[in-house]
BADRENGU-274003 format. One record per residue (C-alpha): x, y, z. Coordinates in nm, 4 decimals, decimal comma. Layout:
BEGIN
{x:X&y:Y&z:Z}
...
END
This chain:
BEGIN
{x:2,3218&y:3,5442&z:-6,8726}
{x:2,6989&y:3,5102&z:-6,8709}
{x:2,8100&y:3,1570&z:-6,7803}
{x:3,0249&y:3,1118&z:-6,4730}
{x:3,3683&y:2,9640&z:-6,4271}
{x:3,3943&y:2,5915&z:-6,3578}
{x:3,6901&y:2,4527&z:-6,1636}
{x:3,8675&y:2,1908&z:-6,3789}
{x:4,1708&y:2,1399&z:-6,1543}
{x:4,3065&y:2,2858&z:-5,8313}
{x:4,2233&y:2,6592&z:-5,8519}
{x:4,2154&y:2,6474&z:-6,2315}
{x:3,8823&y:2,7532&z:-6,3784}
{x:3,7335&y:2,7626&z:-6,7287}
{x:3,4496&y:2,9800&z:-6,8567}
{x:3,2919&y:2,8586&z:-7,1793}
{x:3,1428&y:3,1673&z:-7,3419}
{x:2,8474&y:3,0926&z:-7,5725}
{x:2,9340&y:3,3391&z:-7,8510}
{x:3,1719&y:3,1366&z:-8,0715}
{x:3,1952&y:2,8778&z:-7,7904}
{x:3,5282&y:3,0245&z:-7,6795}
{x:3,7090&y:2,9332&z:-7,3579}
{x:3,8654&y:3,1641&z:-7,1018}
{x:4,0873&y:3,0176&z:-6,8302}
{x:4,1571&y:3,1578&z:-6,4832}
{x:4,4457&y:3,0479&z:-6,2611}
{x:4,4294&y:3,1636&z:-5,8992}
{x:4,7307&y:3,1797&z:-5,6685}
{x:4,8016&y:3,3495&z:-5,3383}
{x:4,7075&y:3,7116&z:-5,3925}
{x:4,7351&y:3,6980&z:-5,7732}
{x:4,5525&y:3,5513&z:-6,0698}
{x:4,6187&y:3,4795&z:-6,4371}
{x:4,3486&y:3,5311&z:-6,7010}
{x:4,4009&y:3,3493&z:-7,0309}
{x:4,2204&y:3,5197&z:-7,3211}
{x:3,9742&y:3,8070&z:-7,3058}
{x:3,6882&y:3,7410&z:-7,5552}
{x:3,5766&y:3,9500&z:-7,8532}
{x:3,4327&y:4,2852&z:-7,7458}
{x:3,4369&y:4,5395&z:-7,4656}
{x:3,0891&y:4,4298&z:-7,3551}
{x:3,1907&y:4,0637&z:-7,3422}
{x:3,5050&y:4,1571&z:-7,1496}
{x:3,3020&y:4,3528&z:-6,8951}
{x:3,0844&y:4,0439&z:-6,8402}
{x:3,4005&y:3,8382&z:-6,8052}
{x:3,5404&y:4,0733&z:-6,5403}
{x:3,2217&y:4,0300&z:-6,3379}
{x:3,2499&y:3,6522&z:-6,3679}
{x:3,6130&y:3,6595&z:-6,2517}
{x:3,5135&y:3,8570&z:-5,9440}
{x:3,2767&y:3,5788&z:-5,8400}
{x:3,5848&y:3,3550&z:-5,8117}
{x:3,8602&y:3,5820&z:-5,6806}
{x:3,9223&y:3,9413&z:-5,5668}
{x:4,2892&y:3,9225&z:-5,6706}
{x:4,4478&y:4,1332&z:-5,9474}
{x:4,5127&y:3,9467&z:-6,2701}
{x:4,7796&y:3,9251&z:-6,5358}
{x:4,6509&y:3,8606&z:-6,8890}
{x:4,7760&y:3,6084&z:-7,1449}
{x:4,6615&y:3,5938&z:-7,5085}
{x:4,6956&y:3,2507&z:-7,6696}
{x:4,7060&y:3,4160&z:-8,0154}
{x:4,6016&y:3,7283&z:-8,2050}
{x:4,2506&y:3,6361&z:-8,3245}
{x:3,9810&y:3,8763&z:-8,2072}
{x:3,7821&y:3,6253&z:-8,0041}
{x:4,0838&y:3,5740&z:-7,7777}
{x:4,2138&y:3,9273&z:-7,7340}
{x:3,9784&y:4,2118&z:-7,8287}
{x:3,8733&y:4,2368&z:-7,4636}
{x:4,2312&y:4,3252&z:-7,3644}
{x:4,1756&y:4,6970&z:-7,3193}
{x:3,8762&y:4,6478&z:-7,0912}
{x:4,0418&y:4,3835&z:-6,8755}
{x:4,3843&y:4,5498&z:-6,8574}
{x:4,2224&y:4,8493&z:-6,6867}
{x:4,3586&y:5,1217&z:-6,9090}
{x:4,7005&y:4,9595&z:-6,9340}
{x:4,7370&y:4,8903&z:-6,5651}
{x:4,7754&y:4,5135&z:-6,5972}
{x:5,0414&y:4,3315&z:-6,8032}
{x:4,9360&y:4,1438&z:-7,1159}
{x:5,1536&y:3,8535&z:-7,2318}
{x:5,1582&y:3,6971&z:-7,5800}
{x:5,3979&y:3,5489&z:-7,8289}
{x:5,6023&y:3,8147&z:-8,0045}
{x:5,4390&y:3,7422&z:-8,3423}
{x:5,0891&y:3,7872&z:-8,1990}
{x:5,1937&y:4,1114&z:-8,0304}
{x:5,3420&y:4,2465&z:-8,3538}
{x:5,0320&y:4,1602&z:-8,5547}
{x:4,8009&y:4,3364&z:-8,3091}
{x:5,0261&y:4,6390&z:-8,2785}
{x:5,1080&y:4,6870&z:-8,6474}
{x:4,8124&y:4,5314&z:-8,8305}
{x:4,5310&y:4,5463&z:-8,5783}
{x:4,3133&y:4,7862&z:-8,7751}
{x:4,3531&y:4,5914&z:-9,0989}
{x:4,2637&y:4,2704&z:-8,9175}
{x:3,9654&y:4,4380&z:-8,7531}
{x:3,8294&y:4,5380&z:-9,0954}
{x:3,8748&y:4,1833&z:-9,2260}
{x:3,6924&y:4,0299&z:-8,9311}
{x:3,4174&y:4,2937&z:-8,9404}
{x:3,3512&y:4,2105&z:-9,3048}
{x:3,3439&y:3,8369&z:-9,2248}
{x:3,0804&y:3,8781&z:-8,9523}
{x:2,8754&y:4,1800&z:-9,0624}
{x:2,6095&y:3,9738&z:-9,2393}
{x:2,5862&y:3,6679&z:-9,0156}
{x:2,6249&y:3,8348&z:-8,6734}
{x:2,5890&y:4,2144&z:-8,6981}
{x:2,5932&y:4,2595&z:-8,3198}
{x:2,9289&y:4,0863&z:-8,2947}
{x:3,0614&y:4,2843&z:-8,5920}
{x:2,9575&y:4,6112&z:-8,4292}
{x:3,1315&y:4,5088&z:-8,1085}
{x:3,4476&y:4,4311&z:-8,3037}
{x:3,4344&y:4,7682&z:-8,4745}
{x:3,4068&y:4,9492&z:-8,1418}
{x:3,6541&y:4,7503&z:-7,9305}
{x:3,9802&y:4,9291&z:-7,8494}
{x:4,2749&y:4,7176&z:-7,9610}
{x:4,5299&y:4,6792&z:-7,6808}
{x:4,8438&y:4,5032&z:-7,8007}
{x:5,0317&y:4,2819&z:-7,5535}
{x:5,2920&y:4,4579&z:-7,3422}
{x:5,5070&y:4,1536&z:-7,2563}
{x:5,6262&y:3,9089&z:-7,5194}
{x:5,7503&y:3,5514&z:-7,5331}
{x:5,9960&y:3,4203&z:-7,7902}
{x:5,9980&y:3,0528&z:-7,6903}
{x:5,9331&y:3,0318&z:-7,3171}
{x:5,8667&y:3,2504&z:-7,0142}
{x:5,8208&y:3,1465&z:-6,6541}
{x:5,5669&y:3,3236&z:-6,4340}
{x:5,4914&y:3,2917&z:-6,0657}
{x:5,1185&y:3,3429&z:-6,0161}
{x:5,0797&y:3,3923&z:-5,6441}
{x:5,3490&y:3,1315&z:-5,5846}
{x:5,2262&y:2,8926&z:-5,8549}
{x:5,4706&y:2,8109&z:-6,1390}
{x:5,3179&y:2,8747&z:-6,4815}
{x:5,5044&y:2,8340&z:-6,8109}
{x:5,4191&y:3,0261&z:-7,1274}
{x:5,5442&y:2,8174&z:-7,4198}
{x:5,5656&y:2,8747&z:-7,7935}
{x:5,5952&y:2,5207&z:-7,9264}
{x:5,5971&y:2,6123&z:-8,2953}
{x:5,3618&y:2,7391&z:-8,5612}
{x:5,0224&y:2,5779&z:-8,6014}
{x:4,6867&y:2,7539&z:-8,5858}
{x:4,8802&y:3,0811&z:-8,6293}
{x:5,2430&y:3,1925&z:-8,6327}
{x:5,2177&y:3,3051&z:-8,2718}
{x:5,0388&y:3,0361&z:-8,0715}
{x:5,1143&y:3,0401&z:-7,6994}
{x:5,0447&y:2,7478&z:-7,4643}
{x:4,9946&y:2,8013&z:-7,0912}
{x:5,1188&y:2,5158&z:-6,8707}
{x:4,9990&y:2,5204&z:-6,5104}
{x:5,2473&y:2,2647&z:-6,3872}
{x:5,1242&y:2,2046&z:-6,0340}
{x:4,7719&y:2,1292&z:-6,1605}
{x:4,8623&y:1,9260&z:-6,4732}
{x:4,6670&y:2,1697&z:-6,6924}
{x:4,7607&y:2,2827&z:-7,0420}
{x:4,5695&y:2,5740&z:-7,1947}
{x:4,6170&y:2,5094&z:-7,5656}
{x:4,4312&y:2,7931&z:-7,7360}
{x:4,3212&y:2,7071&z:-8,0876}
{x:4,6024&y:2,4568&z:-8,1381}
{x:4,3291&y:2,2236&z:-8,0113}
{x:3,9612&y:2,2528&z:-8,1083}
{x:3,6672&y:2,0568&z:-7,9656}
{x:3,3223&y:2,0540&z:-8,1185}
{x:3,4386&y:2,1769&z:-8,4592}
{x:3,7307&y:2,1001&z:-8,6929}
{x:4,0542&y:2,2992&z:-8,6566}
{x:4,0566&y:2,6333&z:-8,8387}
{x:4,3196&y:2,6990&z:-9,1050}
{x:4,2557&y:3,0606&z:-9,2018}
{x:4,5995&y:3,1755&z:-9,0743}
{x:4,7432&y:2,8289&z:-9,0144}
{x:5,0618&y:2,6400&z:-9,0934}
{x:4,9235&y:2,2917&z:-9,1668}
{x:5,2617&y:2,1408&z:-9,2528}
{x:5,4097&y:2,2430&z:-8,9157}
{x:5,0988&y:2,2071&z:-8,6994}
{x:5,1325&y:1,8301&z:-8,6311}
{x:5,4827&y:1,8676&z:-8,4864}
{x:5,3668&y:2,1596&z:-8,2719}
{x:5,0845&y:1,9434&z:-8,1392}
{x:5,3292&y:1,6593&z:-8,0774}
{x:5,5322&y:1,8995&z:-7,8625}
{x:5,2147&y:1,9864&z:-7,6714}
{x:5,1549&y:1,6158&z:-7,6066}
{x:5,5089&y:1,5840&z:-7,4722}
{x:5,4434&y:1,8818&z:-7,2454}
{x:5,1195&y:1,7463&z:-7,0993}
{x:5,1471&y:1,4723&z:-6,8378}
{x:4,9136&y:1,1747&z:-6,8376}
{x:4,6490&y:1,2253&z:-6,7121}
{x:4,6219&y:1,5920&z:-6,7941}
{x:4,3494&y:1,8499&z:-6,8433}
{x:4,3736&y:2,0244&z:-7,1798}
{x:4,1690&y:2,3394&z:-7,2367}
{x:4,1034&y:2,3911&z:-7,6090}
{x:4,0390&y:2,7311&z:-7,7583}
{x:3,6763&y:2,6357&z:-7,8196}
{x:3,4490&y:2,3632&z:-7,6879}
{x:3,4647&y:2,1230&z:-7,3962}
{x:3,7729&y:2,0552&z:-7,1883}
{x:3,9532&y:1,7431&z:-7,3127}
{x:4,2373&y:1,5047&z:-7,2252}
{x:4,5454&y:1,3679&z:-7,3972}
{x:4,3528&y:1,1047&z:-7,5947}
{x:4,1514&y:1,3741&z:-7,7702}
{x:4,4668&y:1,5727&z:-7,8498}
{x:4,6380&y:1,2587&z:-7,9803}
{x:4,3434&y:1,1919&z:-8,2115}
{x:4,3534&y:1,5482&z:-8,3414}
{x:4,7284&y:1,5107&z:-8,3952}
{x:4,6623&y:1,2019&z:-8,6069}
{x:4,4093&y:1,3877&z:-8,8203}
{x:4,6397&y:1,6868&z:-8,8671}
{x:4,9196&y:1,4503&z:-8,9697}
{x:4,6898&y:1,3091&z:-9,2377}
{x:4,6257&y:1,6632&z:-9,3617}
{x:4,9988&y:1,7365&z:-9,3632}
{x:5,0964&y:1,4306&z:-9,5653}
{x:4,8197&y:1,4708&z:-9,8193}
{x:4,9386&y:1,8282&z:-9,8733}
{x:5,3042&y:1,7230&z:-9,8965}
{x:5,2259&y:1,4450&z:-10,1435}
{x:5,0036&y:1,6649&z:-10,3561}
{x:5,2521&y:1,9498&z:-10,3621}
{x:5,5376&y:1,7151&z:-10,4493}
{x:5,3381&y:1,5633&z:-10,7335}
{x:5,2254&y:1,9007&z:-10,8651}
{x:4,8616&y:1,8120&z:-10,8041}
{x:4,5998&y:2,0892&z:-10,8278}
{x:4,4867&y:2,2407&z:-10,4992}
{x:4,1253&y:2,1402&z:-10,5618}
{x:4,2149&y:1,7741&z:-10,6122}
{x:4,4158&y:1,7587&z:-10,2909}
{x:4,1383&y:1,9398&z:-10,1041}
{x:3,8935&y:1,6730&z:-10,2198}
{x:4,1226&y:1,4042&z:-10,0766}
{x:4,1642&y:1,5933&z:-9,7479}
{x:3,7875&y:1,6310&z:-9,7120}
{x:3,7389&y:1,2593&z:-9,7811}
{x:3,9897&y:1,1474&z:-9,5168}
{x:3,9312&y:1,4004&z:-9,2367}
{x:3,6571&y:1,5942&z:-9,0592}
{x:3,7503&y:1,9276&z:-9,2201}
{x:3,4724&y:1,9489&z:-9,4761}
{x:3,5089&y:2,0972&z:-9,8231}
{x:3,5707&y:2,4611&z:-9,7265}
{x:3,8114&y:2,3801&z:-9,4446}
{x:4,0038&y:2,1346&z:-9,6601}
{x:4,0415&y:2,3893&z:-9,9399}
{x:4,1710&y:2,6530&z:-9,6972}
{x:4,4127&y:2,4033&z:-9,5422}
{x:4,5571&y:2,2975&z:-9,8768}
{x:4,5955&y:2,6542&z:-9,9975}
{x:4,7782&y:2,7452&z:-9,6773}
{x:4,9912&y:2,4307&z:-9,6948}
{x:5,0943&y:2,4920&z:-10,0545}
{x:5,1888&y:2,8487&z:-9,9656}
{x:5,3846&y:2,7197&z:-9,6658}
{x:5,5785&y:2,4680&z:-9,8753}
{x:5,6394&y:2,7347&z:-10,1363}
{x:5,7875&y:2,9713&z:-9,8777}
{x:5,5054&y:3,2219&z:-9,9182}
{x:5,3901&y:3,2312&z:-9,5537}
END
């Protein structure tokens, strides 16, 4: 059974979908709604549409927090054949438009053995690239409610987009913030990520509701703690790179001082070395 939306602030709802524990946010205004992220497959997106209709009959605009499949491969289903606008950062839009099929093959291969049903859904999902793009900031009026779409810098990806529902003190962070599992560095910029998260903390009032890309809704204290951990990752990478230390040695230090684990630490250091070397 598809989970329902839970209201986390005034007319701001979150659905925590069990496959990959991914969050979808819904902002409802007067006669309009905003849907943030669209899940992984056409079938999941159809379930999501049904869940939205239990909350509101209003038409929705779509926002993708970034280009990873679990946040945007439901676009085509939820945009209604292109009838609804889809917003994203310009980098995310370009990746989906120009490299969507290559990315689909990569993700299919990653999941084919461990979750063949998900992999099949990825293979069959139409890829609908965003139709509206953000460079640094865009202001929307969602049924009279002011909502800001903000690119605060590179972090989890090159094209992370934060949704700030100002009148409800809610920040939808996408995978810039992760709860229940360590941050993912597969396409990340670990040297820049801490400053991007610091900008998110400056954006969010206190108290604030922060919706991570995965896991339970959190507050500023959780984000501040994750910022501290990411800063540790950054400085270990900077020090190791400056000293010419091997990637494996720095990864061992990162794993010892953070929650990343061996595989996550190795990915983070490889990405960080590439970042410092101008290769990403």
